[in-house]
VOTILUM-189128 format. One record per residue (C-alpha): residue in one letter; y, x, z. Coordinates in steps of 0.5 Angstrom, whole numbers, padded with zeros to 4 digits, always signed. Each point is the difference from the previous one (the first is absolute). Example, Ala and Ser with C-alpha at 12.3 -4.5 7.8 and 13.67 -1.06 7.14 Angstrom:
BEGIN
A-0009+0025+0016S+0007+0002-0002
***
This chain:
BEGIN
M+0136-0202+0049K-0007+0001-0001F+0001+0003-0007T+0005+0005+0003V-0005+0002+0006K-0005+0001-0005R+0004+0005-0004I+0003+0004+0006I-0007+0001+0002L-0002+0002-0007L+0006+0005-0001S-0002+0003+0007L-0007+0001-0002I+0002+0004-0007Y+0005+0004+0004V-0006+0002+0005C-0004+0002-0006V+0005+0004-0004I+0004+0003+0006V-0005+0001+0006F-0007+0001-0003P+0002+0006-0005N+0004+0004+0006C-0006-0001+0004K-0004+0003-0005N+0004+0006-0001K+0000+0001+0007S-0008+0000+0000T+0000+0005-0006I+0004+0005+0004A-0004-0001+0006T-0006+0001-0004Q+0003+0006-0004R+0002+0003+0007K-0008-0001+0002E-0002+0003-0006N+0004+0007+0000P-0001+0002+0007P+0002+0007+0002T-0006+0005-0001I-0002+0003+0006V+0000+0008+0000D-0001+0006+0005V+0004+0006-0001I+0001+0007+0002I+0006+0004+0000A+0001+0006-0004T+0000+0006+0004P-0001+0008-0002E-0007+0002+0002S-0004+0006+0000I-0003+0001-0007S-0006+0005+0000N+0001+0004-0007I-0008+0000-0001I-0002-0002-0007E-0006-0004-0001A-0004+0001-0007N-0007-0002-0002G-0004+0005-0003T-0007+0001-0003V-0005+0005+0002I-0003+0004-0006A-0005+0006+0000G+0003+0007-0001E-0004+0001-0006Y-0003-0006-0004V-0004+0000-0007E-0005-0004-0003L-0006+0004-0003R-0001-0001-0007P-0004+0003-0006E+0004+0003-0005V-0005-0001-0006S-0005-0006-0001G-0008+0001+0001R-0005-0002+0005L+0000+0003+0007T-0006+0005+0001Y+0003+0002+0007L+0003-0004+0006K+0002+0002+0007V+0005-0003+0003P+0000+0000+0008E+0003-0007+0001G+0005+0000+0006K-0001+0008+0001S+0004+0006-0001I-0001+0004-0006E+0002+0007-0001K+0005+0002-0006G-0004+0002-0006T-0006-0004+0002V-0004-0003-0006V-0001-0007+0001A-0002-0003-0007H-0003+0003-0007V+0000-0003-0007N-0005+0001-0005D+0002+0006-0004A-0007+0002-0003D+0004-0001-0007L+0006+0004+0001K-0005+0006+0003A-0004-0001-0007Q+0007+0001-0004L+0002+0006+0004F-0007+0003-0001K+0001-0001-0007S+0007+0003+0000K-0003+0006+0003V-0005+0001-0005Q+0005+0000-0006L+0005+0004+0004I-0006+0006+0000L-0001-0001-0007A+0008+0000-0002Q+0001+0006+0004K-0005+0004-0003T+0003-0002-0007V+0006+0002+0002E-0002+0007+0002R-0004+0001-0006Y+0007-0002-0004R+0004+0005+0004Q-0005+0006-0002L+0001-0002-0008L+0007-0001+0001D+0001+0007+0003V-0003+0003-0007N+0003-0005-0004G-0006-0004-0002L+0003-0007+0002N+0007-0003-0001Q+0004-0002+0006A+0000-0007-0001D-0008-0001+0001Y+0001+0004+0007D+0005-0004+0002A-0004-0006-0001A-0006+0002+0004L+0005+0002+0005N+0003-0007+0000Q-0007-0003+0001V-0001+0004+0006N+0006-0002+0003N-0001-0008-0002L-0007+0001+0004N+0003+0003+0006A+0005-0006+0000D-0006-0005-0001M-0003+0003+0006G+0006+0000+0004Y+0001-0008-0001T-0007-0002+0001Q+0000+0004+0007A+0006-0004+0002L-0004-0006-0002I-0006+0002+0004D+0005+0002+0006K+0003-0007+0000T-0007-0003+0001I+0000+0003+0007I+0004-0004+0005K+0002+0004+0006A+0004-0002+0006P+0007+0002-0001F+0002+0001+0008T-0004-0001+0006G+0000-0007+0002V-0004-0006+0002A-0004-0003-0005G+0001-0008-0001L-0006-0005-0002R-0003+0002-0007G+0001-0004-0006V-0006+0002-0004S-0007+0001+0001P-0004+0006-0003G-0002-0001-0007A+0006-0004-0002Y+0004+0001-0006V+0007+0001+0002T+0007+0001-0004P+0006+0003+0002A+0002-0007+0002T-0006+0000+0005V+0002+0001+0008I-0006+0004+0003A+0004+0000+0007S+0006+0002+0003L+0002+0006+0004Q+0005+0000+0006Q+0003+0005+0004I+0001-0003+0007D+0002+0006+0004K+0007+0000-0003I+0003-0007+0001K+0006-0002-0004I+0004-0006+0002D+0004-0004-0006F+0006-0004+0002T+0006-0003-0003L+0008+0000+0003P+0006-0004-0003E+0004+0005-0004I+0006+0000+0005Y-0005+0004+0005G+0000+0005-0005S+0004+0005+0004V-0004-0001+0006I-0007+0002-0003K-0001+0007-0001N-0005+0005-0002G-0003+0003+0006M+0002-0006+0005V-0005-0002+0005V-0001-0008+0000N-0005-0004+0005V-0006-0004-0003E-0003-0006+0003L-0007-0001-0004D-0003-0004+0005A+0005-0006+0002A-0005-0002+0006A-0001+0007+0003K+0008+0001+0000Q-0001+0007-0001Q+0004+0004-0004R-0001+0007-0004N+0005+0005-0003A+0000+0001-0007T+0005+0005-0004V+0003-0002-0007I-0002+0004-0005A+0003-0003-0006I+0005-0006-0002E+0000-0003-0007P+0007+0002-0004G+0002-0007-0002A+0000-0007+0003N-0004-0005-0003T+0004-0004-0005E-0003-0007+0002T+0000+0001+0008R+0005+0005+0001N-0005+0004+0005L-0001+0007+0000K-0008+0002+0001V-0001+0006+0005R-0006+0004+0001A-0002+0003+0007I-0006+0003+0002L-0004-0001+0007D+0000+0006+0005S-0006-0002+0003G-0006-0005+0000I-0003-0005-0005A+0001-0007-0003N-0003-0005-0004I+0002+0002-0007G+0004-0006-0003G+0002-0003+0007F+0007-0002+0002A+0004+0004+0004K+0007-0001+0003V+0005+0005+0000Y+0006+0001+0005I+0005+0005-0002D+0006+0002+0005A+0006+0000-0004G+0005+0002+0006K+0003-0002+0006S+0000-0007+0002R+0007-0004-0001M+0003-0006+0003S+0000-0006-0005I+0000-0008-0001K-0008-0002+0000V-0002-0007-0002P-0007-0003+0000S-0003+0001-0006N-0002-0007-0001C+0007-0003+0001I+0001+0003-0007I+0001-0004-0006P-0003+0004-0006D+0004-0002-0007D+0000+0002-0007K+0005+0005+0001N+0001+0002+0007N-0002-0003+0007Q+0004-0005+0004V+0000-0002+0008I+0004-0006+0003L+0006+0001+0005V+0003-0006+0004K+0007+0000-0001N+0004-0006+0002G-0006-0004+0002K-0002+0001-0008A-0006+0004-0003S+0003+0006-0004F-0005+0003-0005V+0002+0007-0001S-0003+0006-0004I-0002+0006+0003K-0002+0007-0001T-0006+0003+0004G-0002+0006+0002I-0006+0003+0004R-0006-0005+0001E-0004+0000+0007A-0006-0004+0002N+0004-0007+0001T+0007+0002-0001V+0005+0002-0006E+0006+0005+0000V+0006-0004-0003L+0005+0005-0003E+0005-0005-0003G+0002-0007+0001I-0001-0001+0008N+0006+0002+0005V-0001+0001+0007G+0000-0006+0004D-0002-0005-0006S-0005-0006+0002V-0006+0001-0004V-0005-0006-0001V-0007+0002+0002T-0003-0007+0000G+0001-0006-0004V+0001+0005-0006L-0004-0005-0005F+0004-0006+0002A+0007+0003+0000R+0004-0002-0006P+0007+0004-0003K+0006-0003+0004G-0005-0005+0004L+0001-0002+0007V-0004+0005+0005K-0001-0001+0007V-0001+0006+0004R-0006-0001+0005S+0000+0007+0003V+0002+0007+0000K-0006+0004-0001K-0001+0008+0001M-0004+0004-0004Q-0006+0002+0004D-0001-0008+0002L-0001-0001-0007N-0008-0001-0002G+0002+0002-0008S-0001-0008-0002A+0007-0003-0003K-0002-0008+0000
***
């Protein structure tokens, strides 16, 4: 009897270990998994058509109307230097002079030889008239005169190269050399910039090639703090787009005023009337190697969809394809949502309520 009771107890313990404990473990694992994968809390906006301003923004650079680095064309020592740093220089003003003593001596020597050669030609002409000289000797003497004239012209050209003049009226930059310095054609004496006619160079995506035209007036903001805009007129458009960036380079001239050369400029181009389109916050867009994506809430799950974007505004982006009116677009919790993962909508936001941060 005792043996039977012990056997029954032992079998009961084995049953509990084999049947009950694994079931408890499975229930505990399922409960743990449910706790580890809760739905992502998100906020959404409902896609609705809104007014899109057709103002295109572009980044530009301020450049001088004309710009040149004053360099000598020949090597030598500077015997004259007058560069009024930061002041205006009239066109044709001599700003520097390279030593030309050896060239002037060579020119004087050629002039003396030329006088003698011309007298020889005159005597040979008289002898040739009375058949006292053959034609070959006369031609040789005449060729000597022509060679000396050519040498003098070449030497005079070298002398002219020793004088550095201002090619246009502009403001001189800082001097790069001092009087008496030895200079070469690689030496920059100073820069000269024309600042009364300011140009703005900016780039646009090639899709706006049909919008921008010569003679078109654009607005330029040179000082972001002051928020003041000036008018500029488009004067030239690069014929082809850059093969790497696919952008067009455009040049406009500022109608009035001055600016810091090399400074940043924001250019605004009016591409036409406003239109209605779907907009989303710019930082709820997920950039990809090939395209951009946003997250939509469908049947309580996150759905990643590719979109085609249009005009970008300060904090929003126009969506041309990929989102339909009435779709729920995730604007917060973007970083935590997973494809086809469960999501829980905390609230429905309005565009004007968003502060531009997708968390």
